[in-house]
Chimera marker file (.cmm) of the C-alpha trace (Angstrom):
<marker_set name="trace">
<marker id="1" x="115.501" y="102.186" z="109.863" r="1" g="1" b="0" radius="0.5"/>
<marker id="2" x="113.895" y="99.026" z="108.576" r="1" g="1" b="0" radius="0.5"/>
<marker id="3" x="110.999" y="98.746" z="106.179" r="1" g="1" b="0" radius="0.5"/>
<marker id="4" x="108.379" y="96.036" z="105.843" r="1" g="1" b="0" radius="0.5"/>
<marker id="5" x="106.543" y="95.925" z="102.519" r="1" g="1" b="0" radius="0.5"/>
<marker id="6" x="103.411" y="93.789" z="102.820" r="1" g="1" b="0" radius="0.5"/>
<marker id="7" x="100.840" y="92.812" z="100.190" r="1" g="1" b="0" radius="0.5"/>
<marker id="8" x="97.182" y="93.336" z="101.094" r="1" g="1" b="0" radius="0.5"/>
<marker id="9" x="96.069" y="90.633" z="98.678" r="1" g="1" b="0" radius="0.5"/>
<marker id="10" x="95.889" y="87.317" z="100.574" r="1" g="1" b="0" radius="0.5"/>
<marker id="11" x="96.064" y="89.278" z="103.837" r="1" g="1" b="0" radius="0.5"/>
<marker id="12" x="94.890" y="86.181" z="105.690" r="1" g="1" b="0" radius="0.5"/>
<marker id="13" x="98.400" y="84.868" z="104.923" r="1" g="1" b="0" radius="0.5"/>
<marker id="14" x="100.473" y="88.059" z="104.842" r="1" g="1" b="0" radius="0.5"/>
<marker id="15" x="99.272" y="89.634" z="108.112" r="1" g="1" b="0" radius="0.5"/>
<marker id="16" x="100.478" y="86.724" z="110.327" r="1" g="1" b="0" radius="0.5"/>
<marker id="17" x="103.798" y="86.739" z="108.434" r="1" g="1" b="0" radius="0.5"/>
<marker id="18" x="104.124" y="90.479" z="109.064" r="1" g="1" b="0" radius="0.5"/>
<marker id="19" x="103.334" y="90.012" z="112.756" r="1" g="1" b="0" radius="0.5"/>
<marker id="20" x="106.006" y="87.304" z="112.919" r="1" g="1" b="0" radius="0.5"/>
<marker id="21" x="108.525" y="89.640" z="111.301" r="1" g="1" b="0" radius="0.5"/>
<marker id="22" x="107.659" y="92.391" z="113.796" r="1" g="1" b="0" radius="0.5"/>
<marker id="23" x="108.062" y="89.936" z="116.677" r="1" g="1" b="0" radius="0.5"/>
<marker id="24" x="111.455" y="88.905" z="115.316" r="1" g="1" b="0" radius="0.5"/>
<marker id="25" x="112.581" y="92.520" z="115.074" r="1" g="1" b="0" radius="0.5"/>
<marker id="26" x="111.454" y="93.011" z="118.668" r="1" g="1" b="0" radius="0.5"/>
<marker id="27" x="113.313" y="89.851" z="119.754" r="1" g="1" b="0" radius="0.5"/>
<marker id="28" x="116.526" y="91.314" z="118.341" r="1" g="1" b="0" radius="0.5"/>
<marker id="29" x="116.019" y="94.673" z="120.084" r="1" g="1" b="0" radius="0.5"/>
<marker id="30" x="114.897" y="96.710" z="117.079" r="1" g="1" b="0" radius="0.5"/>
<marker id="31" x="112.641" y="99.469" z="118.411" r="1" g="1" b="0" radius="0.5"/>
<marker id="32" x="109.196" y="100.002" z="116.915" r="1" g="1" b="0" radius="0.5"/>
<marker id="33" x="110.171" y="103.561" z="115.969" r="1" g="1" b="0" radius="0.5"/>
<marker id="34" x="112.821" y="102.137" z="113.633" r="1" g="1" b="0" radius="0.5"/>
<marker id="35" x="110.341" y="100.023" z="111.670" r="1" g="1" b="0" radius="0.5"/>
<marker id="36" x="108.053" y="101.331" z="108.940" r="1" g="1" b="0" radius="0.5"/>
<marker id="37" x="105.293" y="99.122" z="107.518" r="1" g="1" b="0" radius="0.5"/>
<marker id="38" x="103.990" y="99.913" z="104.065" r="1" g="1" b="0" radius="0.5"/>
<marker id="39" x="101.072" y="98.028" z="102.541" r="1" g="1" b="0" radius="0.5"/>
<marker id="40" x="100.813" y="97.542" z="98.779" r="1" g="1" b="0" radius="0.5"/>
<marker id="41" x="97.813" y="96.186" z="96.837" r="1" g="1" b="0" radius="0.5"/>
<marker id="42" x="99.402" y="92.897" z="95.784" r="1" g="1" b="0" radius="0.5"/>
<marker id="43" x="102.534" y="90.848" z="95.248" r="1" g="1" b="0" radius="0.5"/>
<marker id="44" x="103.336" y="92.480" z="91.916" r="1" g="1" b="0" radius="0.5"/>
<marker id="45" x="103.778" y="95.906" z="93.550" r="1" g="1" b="0" radius="0.5"/>
<marker id="46" x="106.169" y="94.644" z="96.261" r="1" g="1" b="0" radius="0.5"/>
<marker id="47" x="109.213" y="94.620" z="94.007" r="1" g="1" b="0" radius="0.5"/>
<marker id="48" x="108.494" y="98.062" z="92.587" r="1" g="1" b="0" radius="0.5"/>
<marker id="49" x="108.311" y="99.665" z="96.021" r="1" g="1" b="0" radius="0.5"/>
<marker id="50" x="111.247" y="97.676" z="97.417" r="1" g="1" b="0" radius="0.5"/>
<marker id="51" x="113.426" y="98.889" z="94.548" r="1" g="1" b="0" radius="0.5"/>
<marker id="52" x="112.514" y="102.529" z="95.198" r="1" g="1" b="0" radius="0.5"/>
<marker id="53" x="113.119" y="102.136" z="98.929" r="1" g="1" b="0" radius="0.5"/>
<marker id="54" x="116.468" y="100.464" z="98.335" r="1" g="1" b="0" radius="0.5"/>
<marker id="55" x="117.571" y="103.245" z="96.019" r="1" g="1" b="0" radius="0.5"/>
<marker id="56" x="116.606" y="105.858" z="98.623" r="1" g="1" b="0" radius="0.5"/>
<marker id="57" x="119.403" y="104.715" z="100.955" r="1" g="1" b="0" radius="0.5"/>
<marker id="58" x="117.242" y="105.431" z="104.028" r="1" g="1" b="0" radius="0.5"/>
<marker id="59" x="116.806" y="101.855" z="105.210" r="1" g="1" b="0" radius="0.5"/>
<marker id="60" x="119.173" y="99.277" z="106.706" r="1" g="1" b="0" radius="0.5"/>
<marker id="61" x="116.924" y="96.476" z="105.532" r="1" g="1" b="0" radius="0.5"/>
<marker id="62" x="113.752" y="95.864" z="103.557" r="1" g="1" b="0" radius="0.5"/>
<marker id="63" x="111.593" y="92.833" z="104.288" r="1" g="1" b="0" radius="0.5"/>
<marker id="64" x="109.067" y="91.944" z="101.599" r="1" g="1" b="0" radius="0.5"/>
<marker id="65" x="106.037" y="89.814" z="102.441" r="1" g="1" b="0" radius="0.5"/>
<marker id="66" x="103.566" y="88.532" z="99.886" r="1" g="1" b="0" radius="0.5"/>
<marker id="67" x="101.652" y="85.389" z="99.098" r="1" g="1" b="0" radius="0.5"/>
<marker id="68" x="100.744" y="83.931" z="95.750" r="1" g="1" b="0" radius="0.5"/>
<marker id="69" x="98.111" y="81.221" z="95.896" r="1" g="1" b="0" radius="0.5"/>
<marker id="70" x="98.033" y="79.383" z="92.588" r="1" g="1" b="0" radius="0.5"/>
<marker id="71" x="94.667" y="77.856" z="91.800" r="1" g="1" b="0" radius="0.5"/>
<marker id="72" x="95.219" y="77.842" z="88.053" r="1" g="1" b="0" radius="0.5"/>
<marker id="73" x="97.800" y="79.147" z="85.604" r="1" g="1" b="0" radius="0.5"/>
<marker id="74" x="97.327" y="82.785" z="84.676" r="1" g="1" b="0" radius="0.5"/>
<marker id="75" x="99.090" y="84.562" z="81.809" r="1" g="1" b="0" radius="0.5"/>
<marker id="76" x="100.936" y="87.132" z="83.970" r="1" g="1" b="0" radius="0.5"/>
<marker id="77" x="102.256" y="84.559" z="86.443" r="1" g="1" b="0" radius="0.5"/>
<marker id="78" x="105.722" y="84.692" z="84.866" r="1" g="1" b="0" radius="0.5"/>
<marker id="79" x="105.807" y="88.478" z="85.473" r="1" g="1" b="0" radius="0.5"/>
<marker id="80" x="105.108" y="88.041" z="89.193" r="1" g="1" b="0" radius="0.5"/>
<marker id="81" x="107.858" y="85.458" z="89.662" r="1" g="1" b="0" radius="0.5"/>
<marker id="82" x="110.524" y="87.226" z="87.598" r="1" g="1" b="0" radius="0.5"/>
<link id1="1" id2="2" r="1" g="1" b="0" radius="0.2"/>
<link id1="2" id2="3" r="1" g="1" b="0" radius="0.2"/>
<link id1="3" id2="4" r="1" g="1" b="0" radius="0.2"/>
<link id1="4" id2="5" r="1" g="1" b="0" radius="0.2"/>
<link id1="5" id2="6" r="1" g="1" b="0" radius="0.2"/>
<link id1="6" id2="7" r="1" g="1" b="0" radius="0.2"/>
<link id1="7" id2="8" r="1" g="1" b="0" radius="0.2"/>
<link id1="8" id2="9" r="1" g="1" b="0" radius="0.2"/>
<link id1="9" id2="10" r="1" g="1" b="0" radius="0.2"/>
<link id1="10" id2="11" r="1" g="1" b="0" radius="0.2"/>
<link id1="11" id2="12" r="1" g="1" b="0" radius="0.2"/>
<link id1="12" id2="13" r="1" g="1" b="0" radius="0.2"/>
<link id1="13" id2="14" r="1" g="1" b="0" radius="0.2"/>
<link id1="14" id2="15" r="1" g="1" b="0" radius="0.2"/>
<link id1="15" id2="16" r="1" g="1" b="0" radius="0.2"/>
<link id1="16" id2="17" r="1" g="1" b="0" radius="0.2"/>
<link id1="17" id2="18" r="1" g="1" b="0" radius="0.2"/>
<link id1="18" id2="19" r="1" g="1" b="0" radius="0.2"/>
<link id1="19" id2="20" r="1" g="1" b="0" radius="0.2"/>
<link id1="20" id2="21" r="1" g="1" b="0" radius="0.2"/>
<link id1="21" id2="22" r="1" g="1" b="0" radius="0.2"/>
<link id1="22" id2="23" r="1" g="1" b="0" radius="0.2"/>
<link id1="23" id2="24" r="1" g="1" b="0" radius="0.2"/>
<link id1="24" id2="25" r="1" g="1" b="0" radius="0.2"/>
<link id1="25" id2="26" r="1" g="1" b="0" radius="0.2"/>
<link id1="26" id2="27" r="1" g="1" b="0" radius="0.2"/>
<link id1="27" id2="28" r="1" g="1" b="0" radius="0.2"/>
<link id1="28" id2="29" r="1" g="1" b="0" radius="0.2"/>
<link id1="29" id2="30" r="1" g="1" b="0" radius="0.2"/>
<link id1="30" id2="31" r="1" g="1" b="0" radius="0.2"/>
<link id1="31" id2="32" r="1" g="1" b="0" radius="0.2"/>
<link id1="32" id2="33" r="1" g="1" b="0" radius="0.2"/>
<link id1="33" id2="34" r="1" g="1" b="0" radius="0.2"/>
<link id1="34" id2="35" r="1" g="1" b="0" radius="0.2"/>
<link id1="35" id2="36" r="1" g="1" b="0" radius="0.2"/>
<link id1="36" id2="37" r="1" g="1" b="0" radius="0.2"/>
<link id1="37" id2="38" r="1" g="1" b="0" radius="0.2"/>
<link id1="38" id2="39" r="1" g="1" b="0" radius="0.2"/>
<link id1="39" id2="40" r="1" g="1" b="0" radius="0.2"/>
<link id1="40" id2="41" r="1" g="1" b="0" radius="0.2"/>
<link id1="41" id2="42" r="1" g="1" b="0" radius="0.2"/>
<link id1="42" id2="43" r="1" g="1" b="0" radius="0.2"/>
<link id1="43" id2="44" r="1" g="1" b="0" radius="0.2"/>
<link id1="44" id2="45" r="1" g="1" b="0" radius="0.2"/>
<link id1="45" id2="46" r="1" g="1" b="0" radius="0.2"/>
<link id1="46" id2="47" r="1" g="1" b="0" radius="0.2"/>
<link id1="47" id2="48" r="1" g="1" b="0" radius="0.2"/>
<link id1="48" id2="49" r="1" g="1" b="0" radius="0.2"/>
<link id1="49" id2="50" r="1" g="1" b="0" radius="0.2"/>
<link id1="50" id2="51" r="1" g="1" b="0" radius="0.2"/>
<link id1="51" id2="52" r="1" g="1" b="0" radius="0.2"/>
<link id1="52" id2="53" r="1" g="1" b="0" radius="0.2"/>
<link id1="53" id2="54" r="1" g="1" b="0" radius="0.2"/>
<link id1="54" id2="55" r="1" g="1" b="0" radius="0.2"/>
<link id1="55" id2="56" r="1" g="1" b="0" radius="0.2"/>
<link id1="56" id2="57" r="1" g="1" b="0" radius="0.2"/>
<link id1="57" id2="58" r="1" g="1" b="0" radius="0.2"/>
<link id1="58" id2="59" r="1" g="1" b="0" radius="0.2"/>
<link id1="59" id2="60" r="1" g="1" b="0" radius="0.2"/>
<link id1="60" id2="61" r="1" g="1" b="0" radius="0.2"/>
<link id1="61" id2="62" r="1" g="1" b="0" radius="0.2"/>
<link id1="62" id2="63" r="1" g="1" b="0" radius="0.2"/>
<link id1="63" id2="64" r="1" g="1" b="0" radius="0.2"/>
<link id1="64" id2="65" r="1" g="1" b="0" radius="0.2"/>
<link id1="65" id2="66" r="1" g="1" b="0" radius="0.2"/>
<link id1="66" id2="67" r="1" g="1" b="0" radius="0.2"/>
<link id1="67" id2="68" r="1" g="1" b="0" radius="0.2"/>
<link id1="68" id2="69" r="1" g="1" b="0" radius="0.2"/>
<link id1="69" id2="70" r="1" g="1" b="0" radius="0.2"/>
<link id1="70" id2="71" r="1" g="1" b="0" radius="0.2"/>
<link id1="71" id2="72" r="1" g="1" b="0" radius="0.2"/>
<link id1="72" id2="73" r="1" g="1" b="0" radius="0.2"/>
<link id1="73" id2="74" r="1" g="1" b="0" radius="0.2"/>
<link id1="74" id2="75" r="1" g="1" b="0" radius="0.2"/>
<link id1="75" id2="76" r="1" g="1" b="0" radius="0.2"/>
<link id1="76" id2="77" r="1" g="1" b="0" radius="0.2"/>
<link id1="77" id2="78" r="1" g="1" b="0" radius="0.2"/>
<link id1="78" id2="79" r="1" g="1" b="0" radius="0.2"/>
<link id1="79" id2="80" r="1" g="1" b="0" radius="0.2"/>
<link id1="80" id2="81" r="1" g="1" b="0" radius="0.2"/>
<link id1="81" id2="82" r="1" g="1" b="0" radius="0.2"/>
</marker_set>
């Protein structure tokens, strides 16, 4: 089993990246039944879910897709990138 964790925030960027990842899985003969896609609200939540999924031991791989568009510096930016 493989898991895709995708951020909904900036979906205009993340959805095409997810579709590309799904196409790549298909190209390498991974069946759709072996792929789970889980959407999270934003980039910050990706790491939290990926950690839980990794600890579960159920997945061969976890692909995380998110996009951070920086228009100005925000105080919690260091949290997102750590």
